[in-house]
C-alpha positions as CSV (number, residue, x, y, z in Angstrom):
1,M,0.0,0.0,0.0
2,V,1.5,3.2,-1.1
3,D,-0.4,5.7,1.1
4,P,-2.0,4.0,4.2
5,D,-3.1,7.3,5.6
6,A,-5.1,8.2,2.5
7,F,-6.6,4.7,2.5
8,T,-7.7,5.1,6.1
9,A,-9.0,8.6,5.5
10,G,-11.1,7.3,2.5
11,G,-13.3,5.4,4.9
12,A,-11.6,2.0,4.7
13,G,-10.4,2.4,8.3
14,G,-13.8,1.8,9.7
15,G,-14.2,5.3,11.1
16,G,-17.6,5.8,9.7
17,G,-20.3,7.7,11.7
18,A,-20.3,10.6,14.1
19,G,-17.2,10.6,16.2
20,G,-15.9,7.5,14.5
21,T,-17.8,5.2,16.8
22,Q,-19.6,3.1,14.2
23,C,-17.7,0.1,12.9
24,K,-18.4,-1.5,9.5
25,D,-16.9,-4.5,7.8
26,V,-14.4,-3.7,5.1
27,A,-13.0,-6.1,2.4
28,L,-9.8,-5.4,0.5
29,I,-9.6,-7.3,-2.8
30,L,-6.1,-7.7,-4.2
31,P,-5.2,-9.2,-7.5
32,D,-3.1,-12.5,-7.4
33,Y,0.0,-10.9,-8.8
34,C,0.4,-8.4,-5.9
35,I,0.9,-11.1,-3.3
36,R,4.1,-13.1,-3.1
37,L,5.1,-15.8,-0.7
38,A,8.5,-17.3,-0.2
39,I,9.7,-19.9,2.2
40,L,13.4,-19.6,2.9
41,D,15.6,-22.1,4.7
42,F,18.5,-20.8,6.8
43,D,21.2,-22.8,8.6
44,E,21.6,-19.8,11.0
45,F,19.6,-16.6,11.2
46,P,21.2,-13.4,12.5
47,S,19.8,-11.9,15.7
48,G,20.0,-8.2,14.6
49,P,17.2,-6.8,12.5
50,E,19.5,-5.0,10.0
51,E,21.5,-8.2,9.4
52,Q,18.2,-10.2,9.0
53,L,16.9,-7.7,6.4
54,A,20.2,-7.8,4.5
55,L,20.2,-11.6,4.4
56,I,16.6,-11.8,3.3
57,R,17.1,-9.1,0.6
58,F,20.2,-11.0,-0.6
59,R,18.2,-14.3,-0.9
60,L,15.3,-12.7,-2.7
61,K,17.2,-10.4,-4.9
62,R,16.6,-12.3,-8.2
63,S,13.0,-13.2,-7.6
64,V,11.6,-9.9,-6.5
65,P,11.2,-6.8,-8.7
66,S,14.1,-4.3,-8.5
67,T,11.9,-1.6,-7.0
68,W,11.5,-3.7,-3.8
69,N,15.3,-4.1,-3.5
70,R,15.9,-0.4,-3.1
71,R,16.9,0.8,0.4
72,R,13.9,2.5,2.2
């Protein structure tokens, strides 16, 4: 999701009625190609979050579009 704040402000956050007290069910329909699942096997997994992210990015580098591989 590119802009979660705009998504929530657009009513999908369930804010609804006066004072935001009413709650309604919301469904988000995503096309198949926007979801990707990968199961990775590691002999050892680093304990630090930065090292974990670097290792996962390295393992997925060739299977994920290049826009995902950019540093955020």
